[in-house]
C-alpha positions in Angstrom: 0.0 0.0 0.0 2.8 2.5 0.9 4.7 1.7 -2.3 1.5 2.4 -4.3 1.0 5.8 -2.5 4.7 6.8 -3.2 4.4 5.9 -6.9 1.1 7.6 -7.6 1.1 10.6 -5.2 -0.1 10.9 -1.7 -3.7 12.2 -2.4 -4.4 10.0 -5.4 -3.0 7.0 -3.5 -5.1 7.5 -0.4 -8.3 8.1 -2.5 -7.6 4.9 -4.4 -7.1 2.9 -1.2 -10.3 4.4 0.4 -12.2 3.5 -2.8 -11.0 0.0 -2.7 -12.0 -0.4 1.0 -15.5 1.1 0.2 -15.9 -1.3 -2.7 -14.9 -4.3 -0.6 -17.3 -3.2 2.1 -20.2 -2.8 -0.3 -19.6 -6.1 -2.0 -19.3 -7.8 1.4 -22.6 -6.3 2.6 -24.4 -7.2 -0.6 -23.1 -10.7 -0.4 -24.3 -10.9 3.2 -27.8 -9.9 2.2 -28.1 -12.9 -0.2 -26.3 -15.3 2.2 -28.9 -14.4 4.8 -31.6 -15.2 2.3 -29.9 -18.5 1.5 -29.8 -19.2 5.3 -33.5 -18.8 5.6 -34.2 -20.8 2.4 -32.1 -23.7 3.8 -34.1 -23.7 7.1 -37.3 -23.6 5.1 -36.4 -26.5 2.8 -35.5 -28.7 5.8 -38.9 -27.9 7.3 -40.6 -28.5 3.9 -41.8 -24.9 3.4 -40.9 -22.2 0.9 -39.3 -19.5 3.0 -39.1 -15.9 1.7 -40.6 -15.9 -1.8 -42.8 -12.7 -2.1 -40.5 -9.6 -2.0 -38.9 -9.6 -5.4 -38.4 -12.5 -7.7 -37.9 -15.7 -5.7 -37.7 -13.4 -2.6 -34.4 -12.0 -3.6 -35.2 -8.6 -2.1 -36.4 -9.9 1.3 -33.1 -9.0 3.0 -33.3 -5.4 1.7 -36.9 -5.1 2.8 -35.9 -6.2 6.3 -33.1 -3.7 6.3 -35.5 -0.9 5.5 -37.8 -2.1 8.2 -35.0 -1.9 10.8 -34.0 1.6 9.7 -37.5 3.0 10.0 -38.3 1.5 13.4 -38.0 3.6 16.5 -34.9 3.1 18.6 -36.1 2.2 22.1 -33.7 2.5 25.0 -34.7 1.1 28.4 -35.2 3.8 31.1 -32.5 2.3 33.4 -30.0 1.6 30.7 -26.6 3.4 30.3 -27.5 5.1 27.0 -23.9 5.8 25.9 -22.7 2.2 26.4 -26.0 0.8 25.2 -25.5 2.5 21.8 -21.8 2.0 21.7 -21.9 -1.8 22.1 -23.5 -2.6 18.7 -21.3 0.0 16.9 -18.2 -1.6 18.5 -19.3 -5.1 17.5 -19.9 -4.1 13.9 -16.7 -2.1 13.6 -14.6 -5.0 14.9 -16.4 -7.5 12.6 -15.5 -5.3 9.6 -12.0 -4.8 10.8 -11.3 -8.5 10.8 -11.9 -8.7 7.1 -9.0 -6.3 6.4 -6.4 -9.2 6.2 -8.6 -11.7 4.3 -7.2 -12.3 0.8 -9.9 -13.2 -1.7 -7.6 -13.6 -4.7 -3.9 -13.0 -5.5 -3.1 -9.4 -4.4 -6.8 -8.7 -3.6 -6.6 -7.9 0.1 -7.0 -4.7 2.0 -3.9 -5.1 4.1 -1.5 -8.0 3.4 0.0 -8.2 6.9 2.9 -10.6 7.7 1.2 -11.3 11.0 -2.3 -11.5 9.7 -3.2 -14.4 12.0 -2.1 -12.4 15.1 -4.2 -9.5 13.9 -7.3 -11.8 13.6 -6.7 -13.1 17.1 -6.5 -9.6 18.5 -9.6 -8.3 16.7 -11.7 -11.4 17.5 -10.7 -11.2 21.2 -11.9 -7.6 21.3 -15.2 -8.6 19.8 -16.2 -10.0 23.2 -16.4 -6.5 24.7 -19.2 -5.4 22.4 -21.4 -8.3 23.7 -20.5 -7.8 27.3 -21.2 -4.0 27.0 -24.6 -4.6 25.4 -25.7 -7.1 28.1 -24.5 -4.9 31.0 -25.8 -1.6 29.7 -29.3 -3.0 29.2 -29.8 -3.0 33.1 -31.6 -6.3 33.0 -30.7 -9.7 34.3 -31.5 -11.7 31.2 -29.3 -9.7 28.8 -26.5 -9.7 31.4 -26.7 -13.5 31.8 -26.8 -13.9 28.0 -23.7 -11.7 27.6 -21.8 -13.6 30.3 -22.7 -16.9 28.6 -21.6 -15.6 25.2 -18.3 -14.3 26.6 -17.4 -17.5 28.4 -18.4 -19.5 25.2 -16.3 -17.4 22.9 -13.2 -17.3 25.1 -13.4 -21.1 25.6 -13.5 -22.0 22.0 -10.9 -19.3 21.0 -8.3 -21.3 22.8 -9.0 -24.4 20.7 -9.2 -22.4 17.5 -5.8 -20.9 18.3 -4.2 -24.3 18.7 -5.8 -25.5 15.5 -4.5 -22.5 13.6 -1.0 -23.1 15.0 -0.9 -26.5 13.3 -1.4 -24.8 10.0 1.2 -22.1 10.8 3.7 -24.9 11.6 3.2 -26.6 8.2 3.5 -23.3 6.3 6.0 -21.4 8.4 4.2 -18.1 8.1 1.4 -16.2 9.7 0.6 -14.4 6.5 -2.8 -15.6 5.1 -1.7 -15.2 1.4 1.4 -17.4 2.1 -0.9 -20.0 3.7 -3.0 -20.0 0.5 0.0 -20.1 -1.7 1.3 -23.2 0.2 -1.8 -25.1 -1.1 -1.5 -24.1 -4.8 -0.3 -27.5 -6.1 -3.9 -29.0 -6.3 -6.4 -30.5 -3.9 -3.9 -33.0 -2.7 -1.9 -30.1 -1.2 -4.9 -28.6 0.7 -4.3 -28.8 4.4 -7.6 -30.7 5.0 -6.1 -33.6 3.0 -2.4 -33.0 3.4 -1.5 -35.7 0.9 1.9 -34.1 0.6 2.4 -35.1 4.3 0.5 -38.4 4.4 1.3 -39.1 8.0 -0.5 -35.9 9.0 -3.7 -36.6 7.0 -5.8 -37.9 9.9 -4.5 -35.1 12.2 -5.3 -32.3 9.8 -8.7 -33.8 9.0 -9.6 -33.9 12.7 -8.3 -30.3 13.0 -10.6 -29.3 10.1 -13.7 -30.8 11.7 -12.8 -29.3 15.1 -12.3 -25.9 13.5 -15.8 -26.1 12.0 -17.4 -27.1 15.3 -15.4 -24.4 17.2 -16.5 -21.8 14.6 -20.1 -22.7 15.3 -19.5 -22.1 19.1 -17.4 -19.0 18.5 -20.2 -17.3 16.5 -23.0 -18.5 18.8 -24.6 -20.5 16.0 -26.8 -23.5 16.6 -26.4 -26.0 18.2 -24.4 -23.7 20.4 -26.7 -20.7 20.4 -27.1 -20.8 24.2 -26.7 -17.0 24.7 -29.9 -16.7 22.8 -31.7 -19.8 24.0 -35.3 -18.6 23.7 -36.6 -21.0 26.4 -34.2 -19.7 28.9 -32.9 -16.2 28.2 -35.5 -14.9 25.6 -32.9 -13.4 23.1 -29.8 -13.2 25.3 -27.8 -10.0 25.3 -30.0 -8.6 22.5 -33.3 -8.7 24.5 -33.5 -4.9 25.0 -32.3 -4.0 21.5 -34.5 -3.0 18.6 -34.4 -1.2 15.3 -30.9 -0.1 14.0 -28.8 -1.1 17.1 -30.3 -4.7 16.8 -29.5 -4.6 13.1 -25.9 -3.7 13.8 -25.5 -6.6 16.2 -27.0 -9.0 13.6 -24.8 -7.7 10.8 -21.7 -8.1 13.0 -22.8 -11.6 13.9 -23.2 -12.7 10.3 -20.0 -11.0 9.3 -18.2 -13.1 11.8 -20.0 -16.3 10.5 -18.9 -15.5 6.9 -15.4 -14.7 8.3 -15.2 -18.2 9.8 -16.2 -19.7 6.5 -13.5 -17.7 4.8 -10.9 -18.8 7.4 -11.8 -22.5 6.8 -11.4 -21.9 3.1 -8.0 -20.2 3.6 -6.6 -22.5 6.2 -7.8 -25.9 5.0 -9.4 -25.8 1.6 -6.8 -24.0 -0.6 -8.3 -20.5 -0.5 -8.8 -19.2 -4.1 -7.2 -22.2 -5.7 -9.2 -24.7 -7.7 -8.8 -28.5 -7.1 -6.5 -28.8 -10.2 -3.8 -26.2 -10.8 -3.9 -24.4 -14.2 -0.9 -24.4 -16.4 1.2 -21.2 -16.8 0.6 -21.3 -20.6 -3.1 -21.5 -20.1 -3.1 -18.6 -17.6 -0.9 -16.5 -19.9 -3.7 -16.4 -22.5 -6.0 -14.3 -20.2 -5.6 -10.8 -18.6 -4.6 -10.8 -15.0 -8.0 -9.4 -13.9 -9.8 -12.3 -15.6 -7.6 -14.8 -13.9 -8.2 -13.1 -10.5 -12.0 -13.1 -11.1 -11.7 -16.9 -11.6 -9.8 -17.2 -8.3 -12.4 -15.0 -6.6 -15.2 -17.3 -8.0 -13.5 -20.4 -6.4 -13.0 -18.5 -3.1 -16.7 -17.5 -3.0 -17.9 -20.9 -4.0 -16.0 -22.5 -1.0 -17.3 -19.8 1.4 -20.9 -20.4 0.2 -20.4 -24.1 0.7 -19.3 -23.7 4.3 -22.1 -21.2 4.9 -24.6 -23.8 3.6 -23.2 -26.3 6.2 -23.7 -23.6 8.9 -27.3 -23.2 7.8 -27.9 -27.0 7.6 -26.5 -27.6 11.1 -28.9 -25.0 12.5 -31.9 -26.7 10.9 -30.9 -30.3 11.8 -28.9 -30.5 15.0 -30.6 -30.0 18.4 -29.3 -27.4 20.9 -26.6 -28.5 23.4 -26.9 -27.9 27.1 -24.4 -25.4 28.5 -22.5 -28.0 30.5 -22.1 -30.1 27.4 -20.8 -27.1 25.5 -18.1 -26.4 28.2 -17.2 -30.1 28.4 -16.7 -30.3 24.7 -14.5 -27.3 24.6 -12.3 -27.8 27.6 -12.2 -31.6 28.0 -12.2 -32.8 24.3 -11.2 -30.0 21.9 -8.5 -28.3 24.0 -6.4 -31.5 24.8 -6.9 -32.8 21.3 -5.8 -29.6 19.6 -2.8 -29.4 22.0 -1.8 -33.0 21.1 -2.1 -32.1 17.4 0.3 -29.2 17.9 2.8 -31.5 19.4 2.4 -34.1 16.6 2.7 -31.5 13.8 5.6 -29.7 15.4 7.4 -33.1 15.9 6.7 -34.0 12.2 8.0 -30.6 11.0 11.2 -30.9 13.0 12.1 -34.6 12.4 10.9 -34.9 8.8 12.6 -31.7 7.8 9.6 -30.0 6.3 10.6 -26.8 4.5 8.2 -23.9 4.8 
């Protein structure tokens, strides 16, 4: 980014960078609207009903109609609430959810900020995301939202530990915390994707288990069913969002779905080859097309994998019954944590003794 600014001039460079960020944000929000529609369609199909199908052709404009409804509703703040913190909480959650996408590469060179320590950046931003939920529950001045926020914070912190160890196994194989480098390490074809690790046959069962554990941990990290205990209707009404309505509630929901899609993107990058297809294209074939056309192809592969994972998220919500809270904690601390820690030891031992070159 700095080299681009020096080459084209300070003002033009910054305007270009800001334009790229705005374009990325708009595309992300539009994609989110249609993914939300897909989410509802999947639930409906499992329940043998049609789902949204009235607003626009095939219900394609339903998400935009809901968006307008949220904007036009009155913002209601409870009398005993801390108004400043009450309104700041959803803004913080949304801002941090967007900030996490800054290091996600969607195609070669198509990333807002290609940090060498992108993984550490994601850890930092995701850890701060807990504060928005705690602030929202506490500022509502009600027991149910406060209990819901505590549940959510404990759940997110618990599964962040397992996710961290799982990501470390990938970092050990690649030798870099840069997300673009992690994708480039899987460019040889589907056999080099970390979920299969056919290049390191001895690690195949380990990385396959890590992939499944990451998927389950992502469900818990984003409070998705069957781990939606902070919003368990039969116990806590709607969790930390009970007292929220209109635009503040919308901000919470957008932040939540941004985090869900982020987890889908992370699974794509860490385990499923990122923007690479299952079979690598030859250099002679790629040379026949302009770079932007090739990158659009990469983007299509990346989006297809993200949509696939999002479909799995929606399917789990429609099929799997909700866990009890003690089951959730037992799974995270007694199964996932020791298993992921053992996987770190196995992968690190393999890297050292087999002489794997990053």
